[in-house]
C-alpha positions, 0 to 999 in steps of 0.5 A: 859856520864861518860865514854864520859867525862872519854875518853876526860881526855884520851886525845883524842880531835879534837880540835888539828890542828896541827894533823888535817891539817900537812898533807895539804900544805900551799896552800892547806889549804888556798884553803880549807879556801876560799872553806869553806867560800864559802860554807858559802854563802847560796845563792852562793850554791843554785845558783851553784846548779842550774845552773852549772848542766845546764852550763855542758849540754851546754858544756860551759868551766867551767870544768877547774874551776871545776878541779882547786877549788873544785874538788880537795877539794872532789875527790881523782883524775879522774882515779884510778891511779890518786889516788894513790898520796892521798893514798900514803899521807893518809897512810903517817898519818894511814888513810885508804880509801874507794874507791868510782867511782863517776858515777851516774844517769845512766839508759842504761843496757850498762853503768850498765855492763861498771860500774861493770866491773870499779867495778870490777877494783876498786876490783883489783886495792885494792888488791894490795894497803893495805891501801884500803880494802874497796870499795863503790857502789850504785846499782842505778849504776848498775839498772834502778831507776823504776825498783828498785822502782818496785820490792820494791814495790812486797817485803814483809819484814814484816817478819824476811826474806825479800821474792820477789814474781817474778811471779808479774813483766813482763818477762822483769821485771824478765830478767832485775832484774837477770840481776842486781843480776848478776852484784851485785854478779859479784862485791862481788864475785870478793869482796869476793876472794880479802877480799875486803868489798862491802859498799853498799850506802843507797838510797830513801825509796821507792827504800830501800826496793829492795837494802835491800833485794840485800844485805841480800842476798849477805850476806848470801852468802858472809859473812859467814867467814868474812863481805865482804858484809855491808849495810847502815842504815840511822838513820834519818829514824824513823824505823831503830833502830827494823829494826837493831834489826830484821837483828841482829837476822836473822843473828844470827839465819842464821850465818852470819856476819851482815856487817853495815855502819851506817849513819845519812842520805842525803835525808831528803829534798826529802823524806819528799817531796815525803811524802807530794805530795802523801799523805803518812807518812814521814819515817823520824824522826820529828827533828835532835834530834830525828835522833841522839839520834837513831843514838847513839842507833844505834852504840851502839847496835852494837859495844855492839854486834860484835860478829855478827856485822861489823860495819862502823861508817861513820858520821862528829859528834864530839859527835857521835865519842868521845862516840862511842871512850868511849863505846870502851874504857869501852868495851876493843874494841880498837883493834877489827877487826869488828870496823871501822871509816869513815868521807869524803874525804875533810871534817872533818879532825879534826875528821879523823886524830886526830883518827888515831893518837890515834890508831883507824881504819878510813878512808876516802871515796874518790870518784873518775871520771872525772869532768863531772861525780863527779858533783852530788857528788861535789854539794851534798857536797855544800848542806851538808856544808851549811845545816848541822848547824854548820859544815861549821862554824866548818870547817872554825874556825879550818882552821884559827887557823891552818893558825894562828899557821902557822903564814900565 
């Protein structure tokens, strides 16, 4: 950890609240304090996540309340155009943006096609806004969940290369799968023509193999010269370090840039519950220290192999970000184009803005969409802040410190 100590001496600090929150007005900062205080009340968050979807379904008039409270904290706007002012503010502080169309959980072919069209609009928008050179997508926004589960069960990924025998599925399923591939290829092709990176989110383990196959095929096709397609590795899964090593071996052999976004993970409770219900060993790490250890090891592996890997370090963990900064300094990678950092919009501003101020390439992940479309995302943010030990308390402490400095 000597390099970490040395980097702290180089004055990268996540405690500088003036840098962290200078982009927020007094009113915005007070609202953020109020929201994080509410999210510190566990029973209230649990109750809200249960009743809000029901109220929305029953058409209770609560959209206005959501739009004026939690929505502007975690969502960029209801449309691409409305995200513009947020992007302008971030750009003033050398912070980029990863745009994400927030609709999810749909199941119809018509909606999948419309979502694909929206993704193409994001790419065109990004090509005209210099601080937006990444977009994020979920494959479940383009494909039926059960189809992905079915395909995942048929993929052989024991060897270096994923393989799928389409003879084992019906003609109807085959046609449906081909439409999924066509949609994703259209997105990646457009992104390649505009030099916009496509970040494919990780999802549940029982559909992830199909997502990995799609990402692998798209990287083969579009990452020959630069990283256009990025897959996501969740290190709360026990096997991801080996997967990372295997993928790099294949990328070197087949001469494409391995684009990776690395995260800790987002489906732990669901993964463990399903494993217990279906009586198979959980794919999830036994505890948080094991996850932290694998994340940091995977992060360092990526940073030491930037000739093959382009990595987006997407974490709110301060120790991991400091460690990454230390390794980057040690290896002289401060300006390397294959290293990027990201945090969610509305969270961990102390990391994002202090890293940007120190010269690191960093972005905010910014979802957008109509209020009813982003409700699932907003509920996950509330749950995440409640479940991650110390997250809400840390946010509140820093916000209060800045309010005190402003004498508010």
